[in-house]
C-alpha positions in Angstrom: -0.1 0.2 0.1 1.3 3.0 -1.2 1.2 6.3 1.5 -1.4 7.9 -0.3 -3.3 4.9 0.9 -2.2 4.4 3.8 -3.7 8.5 3.9 -7.0 7.3 3.2 -7.3 4.4 4.9 -6.5 6.2 8.3 -8.3 8.9 7.3 -11.4 6.6 6.8 -11.1 4.1 10.1 -10.8 7.5 11.9 -14.1 9.1 11.0 -15.5 6.0 11.4 -14.4 5.5 15.7 -15.7 9.7 16.2 -18.5 8.3 14.2 -19.8 6.0 16.7 -18.4 7.8 19.6 -20.5 10.5 18.1 -23.2 7.8 18.2 -22.6 6.4 21.8 -23.1 9.5 23.5 -26.0 10.6 21.2 -28.2 7.8 21.4 -29.2 7.4 25.3 -30.5 10.6 24.5 -32.5 9.9 21.5 -33.9 6.7 24.0 -35.2 8.6 26.4 -36.5 12.0 23.8 -38.6 8.5 22.4 -39.4 7.1 25.3 -43.1 9.4 25.9 -43.9 7.7 22.1 -43.3 4.6 22.5 -45.2 4.3 25.6 -48.0 5.6 23.4 -48.0 3.4 21.4 -47.6 0.5 23.7 -50.5 1.7 24.8 -50.6 3.7 27.7 -52.2 6.6 26.8 -51.0 8.6 29.7 -47.9 8.9 30.5 -45.6 11.3 32.8 -41.9 11.0 34.2 -39.1 13.1 35.1 -36.3 11.7 33.5 -33.0 11.4 35.9 -30.5 9.4 34.0 -30.6 7.6 30.4 -27.5 5.2 29.7 -26.4 2.4 28.2 -26.9 0.7 31.2 -30.8 2.4 32.6 -33.0 5.0 32.9 -33.6 6.6 36.1 -36.6 8.0 36.7 -39.1 10.5 38.8 -42.4 10.9 39.7 -43.2 7.9 37.2 -46.9 7.7 36.3 -48.7 5.7 33.6 -52.6 6.2 33.4 -54.1 5.1 36.3 -52.2 1.4 36.6 -48.4 2.7 37.5 -47.0 5.3 39.7 -43.7 5.5 41.4 -41.7 8.6 42.9 -39.2 6.4 42.0 -37.7 4.0 39.3 -34.8 2.7 37.8 -34.5 0.2 35.3 -30.9 -1.5 34.7 -31.2 -3.7 30.8 -28.5 -5.2 29.3 -28.9 -6.6 25.1 -29.8 -9.7 27.2 -33.4 -8.1 28.8 -34.0 -6.5 32.0 -31.2 -6.9 34.6 -33.0 -5.1 37.6 -35.7 -2.8 38.4 -35.6 -0.8 41.4 -38.9 1.4 43.1 -39.6 3.2 45.7 -43.5 4.3 46.7 -45.0 2.2 43.8 -48.5 1.8 43.0 -49.4 -1.1 41.0 -53.0 -1.7 39.8 -52.8 -5.0 37.5 -54.9 -8.6 35.9 -53.2 -11.4 36.1 -55.1 -15.3 34.6 -52.2 -17.0 35.8 -50.8 -17.4 33.1 -49.4 -13.6 32.4 -49.6 -9.7 34.2 -51.5 -7.2 32.5 -50.9 -3.6 33.4 -53.2 -1.4 32.0 -52.3 -2.8 28.3 -49.3 -4.4 28.7 -48.8 -7.8 28.9 -46.3 -9.7 30.0 -46.5 -13.4 30.6 -45.6 -15.6 33.4 -42.3 -18.2 34.5 -43.5 -21.0 34.9 -46.4 -20.9 32.4 -46.3 -24.7 31.8 -45.9 -24.2 28.2 -42.4 -25.3 28.4 -41.1 -21.7 27.5 -38.5 -19.2 29.6 -41.8 -16.8 29.6 -41.3 -13.8 31.7 -37.8 -14.1 34.0 -37.8 -11.3 36.6 -34.9 -9.6 36.7 -33.2 -8.0 40.0 -36.1 -7.0 41.9 -36.2 -3.8 45.1 -39.2 -2.2 46.8 -39.8 -0.4 49.1 -43.3 0.3 50.2 -45.1 -1.1 47.0 -48.6 -1.3 47.5 -50.1 -3.1 44.9 -54.0 -4.7 43.9 -54.4 -7.4 42.0 -57.2 -8.5 40.0 -57.6 -12.4 39.8 -59.3 -15.4 39.4 -60.2 -16.0 42.8 -60.5 -12.6 44.1 -59.2 -9.2 43.9 -55.6 -9.2 46.3 -54.3 -6.4 47.5 -51.5 -5.7 50.0 -48.4 -3.6 50.4 -45.2 -5.3 49.2 -41.3 -4.5 50.7 -38.3 -6.9 49.4 -34.9 -7.3 48.6 -32.7 -9.6 46.8 -32.3 -11.8 49.8 -36.0 -12.0 50.4 -39.1 -10.3 51.1 -41.7 -9.1 53.2 -45.8 -8.3 52.7 -48.8 -6.5 54.8 
């Protein structure tokens, strides 16, 4: 390779690295900007929150409200390319329905792990809840309570 080709190749590699670095810095902010649009497309008609952090490892939100299905004073969601890794919530209120095979929160339906279908289902990530109030509509009736949970164990009232 002559000097001119080496120089062009070096400039191309440098431009590519600069572009990837810029994308890495901007993409979390773009994702945060599209979060309200994403929630609307999932089916939540009303959503509000204060974004505290948006990064490649997760989101930190305060004063979260998704319709009348979920509210939280503080919500931290960690993720990796493989899925959810961590959920922390303070003063969470959750209104949901279950049929034993899935959990429906507002318009969002999540399959539950151990659904008997042989699939992997929905595996819960590391979870920490502080004063989580829940109102769960089940086939056996309504279930209400307060849950405090740490990764090592949980207490309910």
